[in-house]
C-alpha positions in Angstrom: 8.7 9.4 16.9 7.9 5.8 17.8 4.9 3.6 17.3 3.6 0.5 18.9 3.1 -1.9 16.0 0.9 -4.2 18.1 -1.5 -1.4 18.9 -1.8 -0.4 15.2 -2.8 -3.9 14.1 -6.5 -4.6 13.4 -8.2 -7.9 14.1 -10.2 -10.0 11.7 -11.6 -12.8 13.8 -8.9 -13.8 16.2 -6.0 -13.0 13.9 -3.9 -9.9 14.1 -3.6 -8.1 10.7 -0.7 -5.8 10.0 -1.8 -2.5 8.5 0.0 0.0 6.2 -0.7 3.4 4.7 0.6 4.9 1.5 1.3 8.6 0.9 1.6 9.5 -2.8 3.3 12.8 -3.1 3.3 15.1 -6.1 1.5 17.9 -7.9 1.9 16.0 -11.2 -0.4 13.2 -9.8 -3.1 15.6 -8.7 -3.0 17.6 -12.0 -3.5 14.5 -14.0 -0.2 14.9 -15.9 1.1 11.6 -14.4 -1.0 8.6 -13.7 -0.1 6.7 -10.5 0.5 3.0 -11.0 2.3 2.4 -7.7 -0.7 1.9 -5.5 -1.8 -1.3 -7.2 1.7 -2.8 -7.1 2.3 -1.8 -3.4 -1.1 -3.2 -2.3 -0.5 -6.5 -3.9 3.1 -6.8 -2.7 2.2 -6.0 0.9 -0.8 -8.4 0.7 1.5 -11.2 -0.3 3.3 -11.0 3.1 0.2 -10.4 5.2 0.3 -6.6 5.4 -2.9 -4.9 4.5 -3.0 -1.5 2.9 -5.6 0.3 4.9 -5.3 3.8 3.5 -3.8 5.7 0.5 -3.6 9.5 0.2 -2.5 11.6 -2.7 -1.0 14.9 -1.6 0.5 18.0 -3.3 4.0 19.3 -2.9 2.9 21.2 0.2 5.3 20.9 3.1 3.0 21.6 6.0 0.4 19.1 4.7 3.1 16.4 4.0 4.5 16.8 7.5 1.1 16.5 9.1 0.2 13.5 7.0 3.4 11.7 7.8 2.9 12.3 11.5 -0.8 11.1 11.5 -0.2 8.0 9.4 2.9 7.0 11.3 0.9 7.1 14.5 -2.0 5.2 13.0 -0.4 2.3 11.1 2.2 -0.4 11.5 4.0 0.8 8.4 3.9 3.9 6.2 5.2 4.1 2.6 5.7 7.3 0.6 6.3 7.7 -3.1 7.7 10.7 -4.9 9.6 13.9 -4.0 13.1 12.6 -3.5 14.8 13.8 -6.7 17.3 16.6 -7.3 14.9 19.5 -8.0 13.5 22.3 -5.8 10.1 20.7 -5.5 11.5 17.4 -4.2 10.7 18.1 -0.5 9.8 14.7 0.9 13.0 14.1 2.7 12.9 17.5 4.4 9.2 17.0 5.4 9.8 13.6 6.9 12.8 14.9 8.9 10.5 17.6 10.2 7.8 15.2 11.0 10.2 13.1 13.2 11.8 16.2 14.7 15.4 15.4 13.4 18.0 17.2 11.4 18.7 16.4 7.7 22.1 16.5 6.0 24.3 14.7 3.5 24.5 11.0 4.4 28.1 9.8 3.9 27.2 6.5 2.3 24.6 8.1 0.1 27.2 10.6 -1.0 29.7 7.8 -1.7 27.2 5.9 -3.9 26.1 8.9 -5.8 29.6 10.3 -6.3 30.8 6.9 -7.7 27.8 6.6 -9.9 28.2 10.0 -11.6 32.0 9.6 -11.8 31.5 6.3 -13.7 29.1 8.1 -16.1 31.5 11.0 -16.5 28.7 13.3 -15.3 29.2 16.2 -12.9 28.1 15.5 -9.3 26.7 19.0 -8.9 24.7 20.6 -6.1 21.4 19.5 -7.5 22.4 15.9 -7.6 23.9 16.2 -4.1 20.4 16.9 -2.8 19.5 13.2 -3.3 22.1 12.4 -0.6 20.3 14.5 2.0 18.8 12.0 4.5 17.1 12.6 7.9 19.4 12.0 10.9 19.1 8.4 12.1 17.5 7.0 9.0 18.6 3.9 7.3 19.2 3.8 3.5 16.9 1.9 1.2 18.9 0.6 -1.8 18.1 1.7 -5.3 19.5 -0.9 -7.7 18.1 1.0 -10.7 19.5 4.5 -10.5 21.6 4.5 -7.2 19.9 7.4 -5.4 18.6 5.8 -2.2 15.4 6.0 -0.4 15.3 5.7 3.4 13.5 4.3 6.4 13.0 6.2 9.6 10.8 4.8 12.4 8.0 3.0 10.6 8.1 5.3 7.5 9.6 4.0 4.3 10.4 6.7 1.7 10.6 5.6 -1.9 10.9 7.1 -5.4 7.9 7.8 -7.5 9.2 6.4 -10.7 7.5 3.0 -10.9 10.5 0.9 -11.9 12.6 2.4 -9.2 9.9 2.2 -6.6 9.3 -1.5 -7.3 13.1 -2.2 -6.9 13.1 -0.3 -3.6 10.0 -2.1 -2.3 11.5 -5.5 -3.2 14.4 -4.8 -0.9 12.1 -3.5 1.9 9.6 -6.4 1.9 12.0 -8.9 3.6 12.5 -6.4 6.5 8.8 -6.3 7.3 6.9 -8.4 9.8 3.8 -9.6 8.2 0.6 -11.0 9.7 -1.8 -13.8 8.6 -2.6 -13.7 4.9 -5.9 -12.2 3.9 -7.6 -14.7 1.6 -10.5 -14.0 -0.7 -13.3 -15.7 -2.7 -15.1 -14.1 -5.6 -18.6 -15.1 -6.7 -20.1 -13.7 -9.9 -23.8 -13.5 -10.7 -26.3 -11.5 -12.7 -28.6 -10.5 -9.9 -29.2 -6.8 -9.1 -27.6 -5.6 -5.9 -31.0 -4.6 -4.5 -32.2 -8.2 -4.7 -29.2 -9.5 -2.7 -28.7 -6.7 -0.2 -30.9 -8.2 2.6 -29.4 -11.6 2.3 -25.8 -10.4 2.2 -26.4 -8.3 5.3 -27.8 -11.3 7.2 -24.7 -13.4 6.2 -22.4 -10.6 7.2 -24.0 -10.5 10.6 -23.4 -14.2 11.0 -19.8 -14.0 9.9 -18.2 -11.0 11.5 -14.7 -12.4 10.8 -15.4 -12.3 7.1 -15.6 -9.1 5.1 -18.2 -9.2 2.4 -18.4 -6.6 -0.4 -20.6 -6.3 -3.5 -19.2 -4.8 -6.7 -21.5 -4.1 -9.7 -20.4 -3.9 -13.3 -21.0 -5.0 -16.8 -19.5 -7.9 -18.8 -20.4 -8.4 -22.5 -23.1 -5.7 -22.3 -24.8 -7.5 -19.4 -25.1 -6.5 -15.8 -22.9 -8.6 -13.6 -22.2 -8.4 -9.9 -19.2 -9.8 -8.0 -19.5 -10.7 -4.3 -16.0 -10.7 -2.8 -15.4 -12.3 0.6 -12.2 -11.8 2.5 -10.9 -13.3 5.8 -7.8 -14.7 7.4 -9.9 -17.7 8.7 -10.4 -20.4 6.0 -13.3 -22.3 7.6 -15.4 -19.2 8.2 -14.5 -17.9 4.7 -15.6 -21.2 3.1 -18.8 -21.4 5.1 -19.8 -17.8 4.3 -19.0 -18.4 0.6 -21.3 -21.4 0.5 -24.1 -19.4 2.1 -23.7 -16.6 -0.4 -23.9 -19.1 -3.3 -27.0 -20.7 -1.7 -28.6 -17.4 -1.4 -28.0 -16.5 -5.0 -29.5 -19.8 -6.1 -32.6 -19.2 -4.0 -33.1 -15.9 -5.8 -33.1 -17.7 -9.2 -29.6 -17.2 -10.5 -26.6 -19.5 -10.9 -23.5 -18.3 -9.0 -20.1 -18.7 -10.4 -17.1 -19.1 -8.1 -14.5 -17.4 -10.0 -11.5 -18.6 -8.1 -9.9 -19.3 -4.8 -6.9 -17.4 -3.7 -5.3 -19.4 -0.9 -2.0 -19.3 -2.7 -2.4 -15.7 -4.0 -3.9 -13.6 -1.3 -5.7 -10.5 -2.3 -4.8 -7.2 -0.7 -7.7 -4.9 0.2 
């Protein structure tokens, strides 16, 4: 299965933005037994190199659904990342599903076998059939190093398969990031105020119409028992981002409140 990365990219203003999808695999996530913390880390890490996470799905250990999701996401995004389901037990089916999605065989990868055999020998632990399952890699895939617990992930096409354990996933992702081609950084401005969203809706819509290359979102909440809204503006184009930010602040002042620019993120782009 191949994809045309250029065709998958979206456009904000005139700048091409690389897009990625995340597939979180595991019954334990959906049951509530395990809380996923990988999404936040992956979104921020990708954003730091100009890759925007455009979609995240949580899916059960259901082979047909995993296969279908991998195929769909691979065709729709520049990059796909999966977490979970590559351990030694019977319900670790991600590798098999990815192999099926790409229409290739799966078997014990010589280098993965070597790494795992050496690891367990050094521990004085039996390298049994269950542990050998972690060396099963789809044909044609490249290994993703695992400096924490040795058992590798892999990449095939534009799909990167990683462990679900956060510490291991983070180490794998750190090795993957330098291999990716990023796009322009998505920068953001955040403005806080105490106006109700209904009072700002018309003005925000008008500003959004004037600045199509800037994404404008409103996020209500409470701080110190008082209502507080945050207006977040995102774009790859700094002049348009700054101009739209100033218009939002001017609008808030015209409605009787004092806007607070909470910070500029030119050096720390925000993933969305």
